[in-house]
N, C-alpha and C positions, 0 to 999 in steps of 0.2 A: 469909495473903493477906487475911484479913478486915479487918485493920487498914488495909491499903493501900486496899481498896475503901471503907472508912469515910472515909478521908482524901480520896479522890477525890470521894466523894459530898458531903462537906462543902465541898470547893472548888467543886464544881458549884453548890451552893446559894448560896455567897458570890458567885459570878459572876452568877448569875441575880438575886440581890438587888441587886447593883450596877447591873445593867441596868435593873431596875425603878425604882430610886431615880433614875437618870439620866432615865428617861422621865417620872417624876413631877415632877422639877425642871423639865423643859421644859414640861409641862402647867401647872404653877404659874406659870411665867413668862408663858405665854400668857394665863392667867386674870388675872394682874396687869395685863397690857397692856389687856385688855378692860375691866377695872375703871377704869383711868386714862382710857380713851376715854369710858366711860359718865359718869364724873365731869366730864370736860370738856364733854360734850354737855349734861349737866344744868346746868352753869354758864352755858352759852350760852342755854339755854331760860330760865333765871332772869333773865338780862339782858333778854331779849325781853319777858318778862312785866312786868318793871319798867317798860320803855318803854311798853307798852300801858297799864298802870295810870296812868302819868304823863300820857299823852295823854288818857285818860278824865277824870282829875281836872282837867286844864287846860281841857278842853272844857266841863266843868261849871261851872267858875269864870267863864269868859268869857260863858257864856250867862246867868248870874245878873246880870252887870253891864250887859248890853245891855237896853235898854228893849224891851218887847214892843209889837208893833203890834196895837192893838185894833180890832175890826171895828165 
């Protein structure tokens, strides 16, 4: 009877391991989705910063070319 109980215990461990692996795969998929969203958000922020930097550079260039009004 000991051999049968050992086999059943081993099967139980395998089933539990399969469940844990399935759960971990779902969690990894969720983390990967979060990473993709974070990457996309960072790219959007980068584009906005580039626009702001360009606006600042352009405003600096135009003010240099305009004559100043002296008092």
